[in-house]
N, C-alpha and C positions, 0 to 999 in steps of 0.2 A: 579492399573488398574481396580480392581473390583469396587472400589468406583467411578471411572470415568464412568464405564459402568452404574452403578446404577443411577448416576446423569443424564447421557445422556438419558437413558430410561425414567426417571421421567419427564424430560423436554419435551421429545417428546410426552409422554402420556398426560401430562397436556395441551400442545399446541394443539394436535389433538382434544382432548375432547372439549376444549373451542371453537375452530373454528367450530367443527361439531355441537355442541349444539346451538351456535349462528346462524349458517346457517339453522339448522332445525327450530329454533324459527321463523325466517323470512319466511321460506317455509310454516309453518303451518299457519301463519297469512295470507299469500297470498292465500293459499288453502281455508281457511275459507271465506275470502273476495269473492273469486270467487263463492263458493257455496251459499253464501248469496245473491249475485247479481242474480244468476240463480234462486233461490227460489223466490225472489221478482219479477223477470220478469215473471215467470210462474204464480204466484198468480195474478199479475196485468192482464195478458192476460185472465185468467179464469174469473176474476171479470168483465172485460170489456164485456165478452160475456153474463154474467148473468144480468147485470144492466138493459137492456131494458125489459127483461122478468119479472123481479121482479117489475119494475115500472108499467108495464101493469097490473100485478096481484093486486098491491096495489090500482090502480084506480077502480077496480071492487068492492071495499069496502066489501070484503068477508074475514075478518080477520081469520075466523075459517078454511078456506081452505089454508091459507099461510103455516102452518107447513108441510102439506102433499106436497104442491108444492115444498118446499125447499128440502124435502127428495127425491122427484122425480128428482130434478136438481142434487143432489149430488149422483151420481151413483156408485162411487168407494170409498172404505174406505180411500185411500191415498189422496183423494181430500181434499181441505180446509174445515173445519167446517164453517157453515154459520149462521149468526145471523142478524136479521132485527130489527131495532129500529125505533120508530116513532119520530116525531120532538121533543117530550118532553123527549126523552131518555129512553122511556119504551120499554122493550123487547117484540116484537110481536111474533117472532118465531125463532127457532134455530134448528140446526142439529149437529150431531157429538157426539158420545157417549164417544169418547176417550179423549176429552178435558173438563176440568172443567169450563164450561161456566159461572158459577156464579162468579168464580175468574177472568175470562177473560173479563167480561162485562166492556167495556171501559167507562170512565167518559167523558161526551161530552163537548164540546167547551167552548169558552171564554165568550160567552153571549148567551141568548136564541135565538133559530132559529126563532120562531114565536114571534115577538116583542110584548111586553105587557103581556106575560105569564111568570110566574115564573116556573122554572124547577129545580127539585132536582138534576138531572144529565143531561149531554149533550153529544152528540156524539162528541168525541174528535176531529176527523178529518173532521167532516162535515163542509161544507163551509158556510159562511154568504151569504145572498142573494146578488146577483150581482157579486159574485167572480167566475171566470172561473173554471170549474170542474177539468181541468188538473193541476191547482194550488192548488186545495183543497184536492186532494187525498194524503193521507199520509200513510206511513208504518213504523213500529218500531218493534224491537225485545224485547221480554219479557222473563223473566226467573222466574220460580217457582220451584217446584220439577222437572218440565220439561221445555224445551225451545220451543217457538213458535214465529211465525211471524204474526203480526197483521196488517191488511190493511183495510181501510175504504173507501167506495165509496158513495157519496151522491145520494139520490134518489129524483127525481123531478116529479112534476105533472104540466106540462107546465113550467112556470117560478117560481113556488113555490117549495121550498124544503120540502118534506114531511117525510123524514127520512134518514136512512143510512143503507147500507149493509156492514157489517163487516165480514171479512174472517180471520179465525184463522188457520194457517198452521203449522203443526208439524215441528220444526226445530231442534229437538233433534239429528237427524242424523249428523248435522254439527259438534257438539261436539264429537260424536262418530268417525266421519272421522278424526278429529284433533288428537284424541288419537291414532287412527290407524297409522297416520303418525309418531307420536312420537315413537310408538312401532317399526315400520319398521326402523326408523332412529337409534334407540337404537341398533338394531341388526346390522345395517350397521357400526355403530361406533365400536361396539364390534369386528366385523370381521376386520375392518380397523386397530384397535389397535393391535390385535393379529398379523396381517400381518406385521405391522411396527415393532413390537417388534422382530419378527423372522428375518426380513430383516436386522434390525439394529444390532442385535447380530451377524449375519453372516458377515455383512460388517465390524464391528469392529474386529471380529476375523480374517477374511481373509486379510483385507487391512490395518489394524492398528496393531493389537496385534502380528500377525506373523512377519511382518517386524521389529517391535520394539524388539521382542524376539530374532530374528536372529541378529539384530544389537547389542543388549546387549551381546549376546554370543560372537560375534566378538570382541567387546571391552574387554570382560573378557579375551579372548585368547590373544588379543594384549597386555593387561596389564601383562599377564604372559609370554609374549615373544614367543607365539606359533602361531602367525598370522602375515601376511604382511599388510602394510597400504593400498595397492591397492586393497585388497580383500573386503574392507568394503562398497564401493559405491553400489555394486549390492545388498547388504543385506537390503538396506533401501527402495527399490522399488520406489514408487512415491514420497517419502519424500526426494527428491534430494537436496533442499536448506539446510535441516538439515544434509544431507550426506556430503555436501561440508564443512560445519562448523566442523562437527565431524571428518572428514578426516584431516582437517587442525590441529585440536587439537591432533589427533593421530600422525601426523607428528612431532609436537612439543614434544609430549611425547616420540617418538622414538629418536628424537635428544637429548632430556634431558637424556634418558637412556644411549645413546651412550657417551654423554659428561661425565656422572657420571662414566661410565666404564673407559673412558680414564683417568679421574682424579684419579681413583683408581689405574690404571696401572702406572700412573706417580708417585704417592706416593710410590708405591711398588718398582718402578725402580729408584726412586730418580732423575728423569729427569725433565727438564724444557721445556715443549712444550706448545705452545698456543692452547687453545680450545675456542669455541664460548662463553662459560660461563665465562672463565677467562678473555677473551677480554672484555666482557660486564662490569665485575667488575672493570677491570683496567681502561676502558674508563670513567666510572662514577667517579672513584676516581680522575683521572687526570683532567677531565673537571670541576669538582666541580659544581658551579652554572652557568657555561657557557654553551653555545650551539654551536654545531659544524655545520659549513657550508662548503660544498664541491662544488667546481666549476670545471666543465670540459666541453669540447666541446661535447663529446659523452654522451648520456643519458643512464641510466641503463635499462630502459624499453621503448619500442616504440610501437605504435599502427599502424599497416599496414593493407592494404586491401589484403585479401587472398580469391580468388574465389568469393563467394557471401556474405562473412562475413568479420569481422575485427578480427585480431589476435594480441594479446600482446606478443611480442617477446623480448628476451634478446640479444642485439647485441653481436657478438663475440668480446670480449675485455678482456685482462688481467687486465685492469683498474677496470672494474666492479667486477671481481673476488677478487681483492685485497681490494677494498674500501667498498663494500657493507656490509661485516660483521661488520665494524666499525660503519656505519650508522644505521644498525639494532640494534647494541648494545646500542647506545645512543640516538636513535630517533631524528636524525639530519635532515638537509635539503640539498638536492642535487640540484644544479642549473646547467642546461644544455640546449643545443640547442634542441628544439623540431623538430626533423628531420623526424619523421614518417608522412606519408600522411594522417593519421587519428588521429594524436595526439590532434588536437584542439577540437575534439569531446568528449574527456574524461577528460578535466580539468574543474575546477570550474571558477567562475568569476574572480578569482585572478591568473589564469593559474597554479593552483596547483592540485595535486592529491596524494593520499596515495598509497604507494607501499611497498612490492610486492602485486599484485592484490588479491592473494589467502590468504595472511596473512599480512595485512598492518602494517608496523613497522616504516616507516619514510616517509618524504615528498619529492616529486619531484616537483621542480618549473621549468617550461619550458619557455625558451626564444625564441622568434620568430625572424628569420632572413629572409631578402628578398633574392631572388636568386642571386642578384648582390653582396650583402654583403657576402653570403656564398662562392661565387666563388672568390671574391677578398681577403677576410681575410683567408679563410681555404685552398682552392685549390691553390690560388695564392701565397700570402706572406709566409704562414706557410709551405705549402708542396712543393712549387717550389723554395722557397728561403731558409728558415731556415733548413728544413730537410736535403737537400743535403749538405748545408754548414756545419752543425754540424757533419754529418757522413763522411765528407771529401770524398764524393762519387765521382766516375769518371763521374760526370755530373756537368756542370757549374751551380751554383745557379742563379736563375733569380729574380731580384729585380726590381719591377715597382713602380713608384710613386703612381699610382692609387691603386695598391694593398696595399701599405703602408697606404693610406688614409682609406681604408676599415678596415684594421687591427686596426687602432686607434679607428675608429668609433665603431667597434664591442666590443673592450675592454671597451670602455666607456659605451656602452649599458649594458654589463654584470655588470659593476661596479654599475650602477644605480639600477639595479634589486637586486644586493646583498645588497646594502645599504638599500633598501626598505624592504628586508626580515629581516634585522638586527635591524629594527627601534625600536622594543619593547624589544630588548634583551640586557641584561647587560653582559659585558665581553664576547663578541662573539669570537669564534675561527674559523678562515678561512683557508681552505686547498685548494690551487689552483693547478690545474693539467696541467703540460706540457707547451710546447713552444707556444701554441696558445694564452696564456695570460701573456706574459712577462710584459706588461704595467699595468696589473691589480693590483699587490701588492701596488704600489705607489698611484694609484687612490683610493684604499680602505683606505690606511693609511691617506690620505689627508682628507677623509670624516669622518673616525672613528679612531682617533689616539689611542683609548682604545682597538681596536681590535688586537688580536694576530694573525698574518698572517704568513703562511708558504706556500711555493711553491716547488713542486717537478718537476724537469726537467727529463723527461722520456727518453731522447735521450742523446748521448754523448755531452760533451762540448769540442770543438776543441781547439787547441793551439791558442795563441793570434794572431799570424800572419794570420792564416786561418780565424778567426772570423772577422779580420779587413776588409775582403772583403765586409761585410754588410755596406751599406751606413748609416744606422741608428743604428750603434752599441752602441753609447753613450746613445741614448734614451732607447734602450732595457735594457742596464745595469742599468740605473738610475731607470727604472721601477721595475726591479728585486730586487734592493736594498731597496725597500720599505718593503720587507718581513722581518720578524724577523728571520726566518730560511729558508735557501735555500738548498734543498737537491738534491743530484745526486746519481747515482748508485754506483760509486766506487771512491776511493780516488784521482785517477789521474784526473778525471773530475773536482774535487774540486780544485786541483792544477792549472789546466788550467784556471778555472774561476777566481781564485785570480790573476793569471798572466795577464789575460785580463783586469780586473778592474784596476789593478796597472798601466797598460800601457795606458788606455783610459781616466780614470776619476781621478779627484783630490780627494783622499780619503786616509785614514790611514789603511793599511793592516797589520794585526797581524797574521803572519804565524805560530806562536807558538800555538795560540788558535783558528786559522782558523776563524777569524772574520774580518769584514770590517766595518769601521766607516765613515759615510759620512753625512754631514749636521746635526750632532748631533744624528744620529740614527745608531745603531749597528745591523749588520746582521750576523748571524752565518752561516757558510758553512760546511755542514756535508755530509758524505756518508751514504746512507740508502739502502743497498742491499735488494731487494725484492724477495720473492720466493713464491711457492705454496706448499700446502700439497701434499706429495707423498706417496701413499699407496703401 
């Protein structure tokens, strides 16, 4: 954490310094540019007022009076120094004791002003004859030990150029002003850096270091078994995404500790009880390189609208309680009807999502049914026909041809989805749930003979006479016999199933081994009583 703070402060200091220095540099340039423009403008105004007076004085042809006249014109020390040159570039008079006029004397023009005469020096900015005066005036900055602004104005006698007035204005204050800006900016940068360092240290301490320290303390107490998983979220403060992941990790840690304790107790008591860890190892050993696919009508997680938001809920179902640990253990695929009103918003382009939401461990593939399909296959044929028939309830089963059509259609739709999910899987293992999918085993076997298929019938199987009420009993039995294993809750249901098959279909029934062979395929019939952990 100390190294992190050092790097953070160093990055902030370097960044703030570079930005501030760059900003100050451009501010100084802009400030100097404004001062130079102002200096040039004032010098030009001053020279424009002096030009007619000096021209008049030069026409009097009294050169000895010119220096005194210039001194009279320059009344204040901060006014520009004045120098008057004749057309040959010869200095006639000058004022200003603070400027080295010998060094400042300009070299004049590109060619002689008075044609036919050779001149050793020329007024640099004096115009040629016929050039407008506003185009001839020129100004430039010079630097020696000091800085000044040089501005030249041509002097005329009628149409003839007789010389030039050159003004030298002290510009050293511009450099001084620039240095003052740099000094002020340096103090501002220093104050800003100190403020940023203080605020950053406080922010890191209050909003990062303290929550992380509290979270680390909670994790340490959790590791030692002295804290609850639910206590940790509040310790992270605003780091809630991290809190969710750490809380999930803490739950796994708690479960692992509980499993390890259970395993230790089992070894001590020499008992044989299933735990999540043992189930995972057993599932991986049994599946080998195969993948597990579970098919059911009810999904283990559904997304529904609640108030102003969407909530992911677990439907009340013993099926989810019984099967989800197996799916978690082997990272399998659960194929089910997407019945939640917000389910479609949470799947990818292939109608898949990873569940559970807080700790994804297996894949849920949702199958979409129309309201007509759901009503015909589920509410109609399955719940109004097969359910009362198998329970021998005091309610007459209702079998409609239209419901039977929907039942076949939905079984075929689930078969297509299941085959699609198994496309890139070698040695798939399919576990089909309940009376909603009696036709599915045969459909899957026809498409993937290499798949190992099992179906568990979660409701009783009635005696052969009672099941004979169903108009499509032979189709249902033929579909079920596509499975390699057919499971029921108790042995008497297995006996009834064998009696029904023996009575309805042409097959060889082996009651010693509880198997049925039909069309070259053997199906085992077994009881698998299911239970839940009781604390």
